[in-house]
Structures are given as C-alpha cells and as structure tokens.
C-alpha positions in Angstrom: 287.6 118.0 42.8 288.7 114.4 43.0 289.7 115.0 46.7 286.3 116.4 47.5 284.5 113.4 45.8 286.7 111.0 47.8 285.9 112.8 51.1 282.2 112.8 50.4 282.3 109.1 49.6 284.0 108.4 52.9 281.3 110.3 54.7 278.4 108.6 52.9 279.9 105.0 53.1 279.4 104.6 56.9 275.8 105.5 56.6 275.1 102.8 54.0 277.2 100.2 55.8 275.7 100.8 59.3 272.1 101.2 58.1 272.1 97.4 57.3 271.2 95.1 60.1 272.5 91.5 60.3 270.3 88.7 61.6 271.5 85.3 62.5 269.4 82.2 62.8 268.7 80.7 66.2 269.1 77.0 65.7 267.1 76.0 68.8 264.0 77.7 67.3 264.4 77.0 63.6 264.1 74.1 61.1 264.7 73.5 57.4 262.3 70.8 56.1 261.1 69.3 52.9 258.4 66.9 51.7 258.2 64.6 48.7 255.4 62.3 47.6 256.1 58.6 47.5 254.3 56.3 45.0 251.8 59.2 44.4 250.0 58.4 47.6 252.0 59.4 50.7 253.9 62.4 51.7 257.4 61.7 53.2 259.0 64.6 55.2 262.7 65.2 55.9 264.9 67.8 57.4 268.5 69.1 57.3 270.0 69.4 60.7 273.1 71.4 59.9 272.9 74.7 58.1 273.8 78.4 58.4 271.5 81.2 57.3 272.0 84.9 57.6 269.8 87.8 56.6 270.8 91.4 56.0 268.0 94.0 56.1 267.7 97.7 56.7 263.9 97.9 56.6 262.0 96.9 59.7 259.6 94.8 57.7 262.4 92.9 55.9 261.2 94.2 52.6 264.8 94.6 51.4 266.1 91.4 52.9 269.1 89.6 51.5 269.3 86.0 52.6 272.1 83.5 52.3 271.9 79.8 53.2 274.5 77.1 53.4 273.3 73.6 54.0 275.4 70.5 54.9 273.8 67.9 52.7 275.1 65.0 54.9 272.8 66.3 57.7 269.7 65.0 55.8 267.3 63.2 58.1 264.1 61.4 57.1 263.8 59.3 60.3 264.8 56.2 58.4 268.6 55.5 58.5 268.6 53.2 55.4 266.8 55.9 53.4 269.1 58.6 54.8 272.1 56.6 53.6 270.6 56.2 50.2 269.8 59.9 49.9 273.5 60.6 50.7 274.7 58.3 48.0 275.5 59.2 44.3 271.9 58.2 43.5 270.8 61.5 45.1 272.8 64.1 46.9 276.2 62.5 46.5 277.4 64.2 49.7 281.0 63.3 49.2 281.2 65.2 45.9 278.7 67.9 46.8 278.9 68.5 50.6 276.8 71.7 50.6 273.9 73.2 48.8 273.5 77.0 48.9 270.9 79.6 48.3 271.7 83.3 47.8 268.8 85.8 47.2 269.0 88.1 44.3 265.6 89.9 44.4 262.7 90.5 46.7 259.2 91.7 45.8 256.3 92.5 48.1 253.1 90.4 47.4 251.1 91.8 50.4 251.7 93.0 53.9 254.7 91.0 55.3 254.6 88.5 52.4 257.2 88.5 49.7 258.5 86.7 46.6 262.2 85.9 47.3 264.2 85.0 44.3 267.7 83.6 44.4 270.3 81.2 43.1 270.0 77.7 44.4 273.1 75.5 43.9 272.3 71.8 44.4 274.1 68.8 43.2 276.6 71.0 41.3 273.8 72.8 39.4 272.8 76.4 39.9 269.2 77.6 39.0 267.2 80.6 39.9 264.2 79.8 42.1 261.5 81.8 43.7 260.0 81.1 47.1 257.5 82.8 49.3 258.9 84.6 52.4 256.5 85.5 55.2 257.8 88.0 57.8 256.1 87.0 61.1 257.1 90.1 63.1 259.7 90.9 65.7 259.8 91.0 69.5 262.2 91.7 72.4 262.6 88.5 74.3 261.8 89.5 77.9 263.1 86.3 79.4 266.6 86.8 78.0 266.7 90.6 77.9 268.7 89.9 74.7 268.7 91.3 71.2 265.6 91.7 69.1 264.2 88.5 67.6 262.4 88.2 64.2 260.4 85.3 62.7 260.7 84.3 59.0 258.9 81.5 57.2 259.9 80.3 53.7 257.8 78.0 51.6 258.1 76.9 48.0 258.7 74.1 45.6 261.6 73.0 43.5 261.8 70.4 40.7 264.5 67.9 41.7 264.9 66.8 38.0 266.2 70.2 37.2 269.1 69.5 39.6 269.7 65.9 38.3 268.8 64.6 41.7 267.6 60.9 41.8 267.2 60.6 38.0 266.8 56.8 38.3 263.8 57.2 40.5 261.1 58.9 38.4 257.6 59.9 39.4 255.4 58.5 40.7 258.0 56.5 42.6 259.2 59.8 44.0 257.7 63.1 43.0 259.8 65.6 41.1 258.2 68.3 43.1 259.9 68.9 46.4 258.0 71.1 48.8 260.1 73.3 51.1 259.1 74.8 54.4 261.6 76.6 56.6 260.8 78.3 59.9 263.4 80.6 61.3 263.8 82.6 64.4 266.6 85.2 63.9 268.5 87.3 66.4 269.6 90.8 65.5 273.4 90.7 65.5 274.1 94.5 65.6 
C-alpha cells in the first residue's frame, strides 16, 4: 500500500508543479514608487531603482497569484541627492544595517473583476508586519514586435504607516506624513 501511495504521489506531483507559471518583472517597463506628504501641504514622490519581483500563478486572471519582492533600499531616489543621502542614513532606512526590504504574499482575495486584495509580510527596517494592498490585473498580451513570451500587466497600490516600522521616528507628522502611499506598475514576462 505504501508503495502504491508513493507512486501515485509521483504521478500527481508533476501536475501541480508544472501547472504553476512563473512571471518575471520587465525592468524597462516597470517602476516601484511611493509618495509622502511634507509639512501637510505637498506630496513628495520617490522611487526604488533596484528590486526583483516574481509572481507565481496558475490561473490566467492571476486570482491565485503569489508575489515576492526584494528591494535594495540604497536604490532610493527622490530626485534630491541630499534627501536621498538622509533617507539612507540611520534616521530612516539605515541601508548599511538593512540593505533590503521584502514583501512576500500570504493571501489573495478577489474584490471585483481583475481586482484583488493582496496580503503579505512586509519586512522593513528589521520589522515584519502583515500589510494588505490592492492588486489590479491589467490583462496579458503577446508582444508582436518581439515575438516573445506572453506579457502581463499588474498594478499595486496601497498605504503603509512608516511609524509601525520605526522609520524616521524623529520626524513626526506633519513634517513628514506617517502614511506612505505606494504605487507599483509592473510588466511581467511569462518565464515558462
């Protein structure tokens, strides 16, 4: 009986493994941005230039997507070098001690057609918290110019509270808002 169970598990395993598609981010057509409010009156945007994100999904509409993101915190860019240097310092990201921040999804729930609540563990500044963001699946297309693999578009929006991650504690609102709005636009290429 044990031998039969083992053989059946070997037959079933390839189906579950190969049913999952891997999608890798196309950096030329993607960005990871954020916005904070300064002095309660002006929105200041920024970006991270170096990150890796992959998605695993077996459903065509990405309704079972599993997303993993690794960001190099030293790649922060707000278009002001002095501000970038300050954000890299121990006052904020402390990039020498915490060179990466990560997000790994743990759950996905459909809100409406092609719109989902994506929940996952965000590790930032050495602290891990569960956060929920909105994921919009923008469809897929075969790129006729490159005759390459299938492409898919994903947009992530949401907010985090920087105070929950002990980020910039000496700079309270309204100097810098605790609310950090995130907007990520990704174009992904099917890897298999």
